[in-house]
N, C-alpha and C positions, 0 to 999 in steps of 0.2 A: 641587237639580241641581248646584250648586257643590260640595256635599259629595261627590256621586258622581264628579264630574270630578276632584276632588282625590285621591280614592282610586285612580282609574284612573291618574292622573299618577304617584302614588307607586309603584304596581305596575310601571309602565313603566320608571321610573327604576331600580327595584330589579333589573329584568330586564336592563337595559342595563349596570348596574353589575356584575352577575354575569358577563356576557359579557366584561367588561374585566378580570377577575381572572385572575391566574396559576393554572395548573392543577397541583395536587400529586398525584403518583401514587406507588405502591409497586410496584416491579418485582422479581419473585422470580426467582432463578437457582439452578441446581445448582452452578455455578462462576462465577468472576468474570473469570478470565484477566487479572487486573491492573487491572480497572476500579476507580477510586477517586473519592473526593469531588473536586469541581471539574472532573471530566472533562465534556466537552460532550455535549449531546443534539443530534443532527443529523437533518435531514430533507432529502433530495436535495442533500447537500453543504452545507447552510446550518445554522448554529447556531440552535436554537430554544429551548434550555433548558440545564439544568445538573444534574449529579448532586450532590446535597447530602451524601449519606452512603451508605456501604455497610456493612451489619452482618451478622455471622455468627450463625446460630442453632445450637442444640444438636444438631439433627439433621443438620447439615452443609450446610444450604441458606443462601442469602444473600438479603437484601432491600436494594435500592437505593432510597433516597428521592430522588425526581426532581421537578424543577419545570420546567414548560413555560410559556413566555411567553404572555401573554394573547392576543396577536395570532395565535398558532398553536394555541391551545387547541381550537378547533373541528375541527382536523385530527385530533385524538386521539379516535378513535371505537372502537367495539367491533371494527372491522375492522383496527385498527392492530396492528402487531407490533413488538416491541422486541428489538434484536440488539446484542450486544457485538461491536464491530468495531475494526480498527486505525484510529487517528485519522489522517485524510488529511493533516492539517496539522502533526502532531507525531510524528516518528519514534520508535518504541518506546513510545508511549502509546496508550491506548484511548479509545473514545468509545461512546456509546449511540445507535444509529441507530434511528429510528422509520420504518417503512415502512407504507404503506397499500395493501393488495392490491386493494381494490375500493372504489368510492365509496359514499356513504351510510353507514348504520349509526348506532346510537345513540351520542351523545357520551358519553365517559367522565366520570363524576362526580368531583368533587374528593375526593381520598383513596382513589380506587379502587385495588384490588390486581389487577395483571395479571402474566401469566407472560412471562418473557423467556428468551432463549437466546443461545448463542454462534453467530454466523453462520458457516456452513461456508465455509472458505477455498478460493479457486480457485488459491492460490499453488502447491500441489504440481504441478498440471497445467502452469501457466505455467512453473514451474521446469524441469519435464521438457522442455518445448518449447525454452526458451532454452538449457538445458544441451546438448540435442542439436544445436542450431545452432552453438554454440561448438565442440563436439567435431568437427562436420563441417568447420568452417573450419580448425581445427587440423590435421585429417587431410589436407585439401587442401593446406595449406602444406607438411606433411611429404612428401607424395607429389611435390609440385612440386620440393622441394629434392632429393629422391632422383633425380629424372629429369634434373636439370641436368647438362650436360656437365662434363667434368673442369675445364674453364676457362670458366665462364659469361661471356657478354658483358653489355654494359650493359642490353640489352633484357630479358635474363633477370632481372637484379637489379631492374629496374623493376617487373616482374611480382610479384616477391616483396614489394616495397614496397607495392604495391596490396593484396596479400593481408593484410599486417600492418595496413594502414590500415583495412581492413574490420573486423578484429578490434578495433582501438582504438576506432573509432566505435561499434560495437555495445556494447562494454564501458562506454563513457561513458553510454549511454542505459539501461543495465541497472540493476537494483536492487542494494542492498548485498550481499545474499547471492550474487547472480550474480557480482558483482565479486570477492567473496571466493573463489568457485570458480575464476574465471579466474586470480587470483593464486596459488592453491594448486595447481591441476591443469594449467592451460593454459600459463602463462608458463614454468614450468620445462622443458616439452617444447620450446617454441619456442627457448629458450636453448640447449638441446642441439643442435637443428637448426642454429642459427647458428654454434655452436662448430665443428661438423663442416665447415660451409661455410668458416669462417675458416681452418681447417687446409689446406683445398684451395687457397684463394687465397694463403696464405702461401708455398706452394711456388713461386709465380710472382711474389712480391713485390707482390701486389695487395691486401693486407689492408685498405688505405685505402678500397677500393671498398665495404667493408662498413659504413662509418661511417653512412650514412643509415639503414640497417636497425637499427643499434645505437641510434641516436637515437630511432627509433620504439619500440624495445623499452623504452627509458627512460621514454617517455611512457606505456606500458602500466602501468608500476610505480606511476604517480601517479594512476591512476583511483580 
């Protein structure tokens, strides 16, 4: 009886030991988009592992050697998918995201080979939306400037300041590419509008009234 109990105990310990081991996988890709060794493996925004290496094969495909921590190994099942994504914590770097589309499924074995892909980006649509919003704000500013009387009063200038403030706040919250577009396409247009307004105010010796707007414009250059 003791011999049987000892065998059962050994088998149980071996099973527990297996569950506590890291999981090593090979993830294949058609392209890597810059994924390299030491990039993280993430699940729902949390780091669960690491890319150990990325190798190129003669046929042009790639294989990433990946390790997933023991505490997360059970989440890696046949239903898991692996995607190359932008690293949420490191600008300009990549990460390997594991998603699980549905529960259950057979756990992946250590050394299993699975197919990965580059995750389709939603940025183009987001970029289009943000770009349209900036264009709309810039056009509203231009239309408002054109409708100003020959000699605008303080309330008119305050309205212009509010329009510029909206652009500035929106720019600060935007991503790098959006800020680059603002600097390249929007700010030059606004500077032209302000210059036209300056010339109108200079006729009446009121160019100093434009100082608050010019200060806001300087703030946009620093985004």
